[in-house]
One Martini backbone bead per residue (centre of mass of N, CA, C, O) as a GRO file, in nm:
protein
   54
    1MET     BB    1  -2.042 -10.164  -6.036
    2VAL     BB    2  -1.946 -10.346  -6.264
    3LEU     BB    3  -2.126 -10.224  -6.487
    4CYS     BB    4  -2.004  -9.940  -6.472
    5ILE     BB    5  -1.717 -10.020  -6.548
    6ILE     BB    6  -1.783 -10.147  -6.819
    7ASN     BB    7  -1.932  -9.895  -6.935
    8PHE     BB    8  -1.686  -9.704  -6.910
    9CYS     BB    9  -1.476  -9.876  -7.081
   10PHE     BB   10  -1.733 -10.017  -7.272
   11PRO     BB   11  -1.984  -9.856  -7.430
   12LYS     BB   12  -2.030 -10.027  -7.690
   13PHE     BB   13  -2.126 -10.285  -7.551
   14GLY     BB   14  -2.385 -10.166  -7.426
   15TRP     BB   15  -2.507 -10.077  -7.695
   16TYR     BB   16  -2.522 -10.356  -7.822
   17LEU     BB   17  -2.710 -10.490  -7.607
   18ARG     BB   18  -2.945 -10.277  -7.661
   19TYR     BB   19  -2.917 -10.204  -8.004
   20GLY     BB   20  -2.714 -10.352  -8.206
   21TRP     BB   21  -2.869 -10.625  -8.265
   22ILE     BB   22  -3.083 -10.493  -8.453
   23PHE     BB   23  -2.863 -10.392  -8.686
   24ARG     BB   24  -2.617 -10.583  -8.741
   25GLY     BB   25  -2.358 -10.366  -8.783
   26GLU     BB   26  -2.483 -10.089  -8.933
   27ALA     BB   27  -2.427  -9.938  -8.659
   28GLU     BB   28  -2.336  -9.653  -8.458
   29PRO     BB   29  -2.251  -9.479  -8.203
   30SER     BB   30  -2.252  -9.181  -8.083
   31ARG     BB   31  -2.057  -8.951  -7.933
   32PRO     BB   32  -2.264  -8.833  -7.727
   33TYR     BB   33  -2.349  -9.107  -7.615
   34MET     BB   34  -2.073  -9.195  -7.508
   35THR     BB   35  -2.039  -8.954  -7.316
   36MET     BB   36  -2.293  -9.002  -7.148
   37VAL     BB   37  -2.222  -9.285  -7.046
   38ARG     BB   38  -1.955  -9.215  -6.907
   39THR     BB   39  -2.064  -8.998  -6.716
   40THR     BB   40  -2.279  -9.170  -6.575
   41SER     BB   41  -2.091  -9.393  -6.474
   42LEU     BB   42  -1.909  -9.212  -6.303
   43LEU     BB   43  -2.130  -9.102  -6.120
   44MET     BB   44  -2.223  -9.379  -6.008
   45LEU     BB   45  -1.950  -9.457  -5.886
   46LEU     BB   46  -1.924  -9.221  -5.690
   47ILE     BB   47  -2.181  -9.285  -5.534
   48ALA     BB   48  -2.112  -9.574  -5.449
   49PHE     BB   49  -1.848  -9.507  -5.294
   50THR     BB   50  -1.976  -9.308  -5.096
   51LEU     BB   51  -2.181  -9.512  -4.970
   52THR     BB   52  -1.965  -9.726  -4.874
   53LEU     BB   53  -1.804  -9.513  -4.686
   54ALA     BB   54  -2.054  -9.416  -4.490
   0.00000   0.00000   0.00000
């Protein structure tokens, strides 16, 4: 859950850990990628909270 919160608040950090170190600051994540990451993180958080409350 902590990783989802970090990824939701700072999606660029997650992109850097996965792909950014390869390019060494020469590339930026695209806007659709950032939207997809935030949406997926929010969905996973909602599922996690629902399962913990059940």
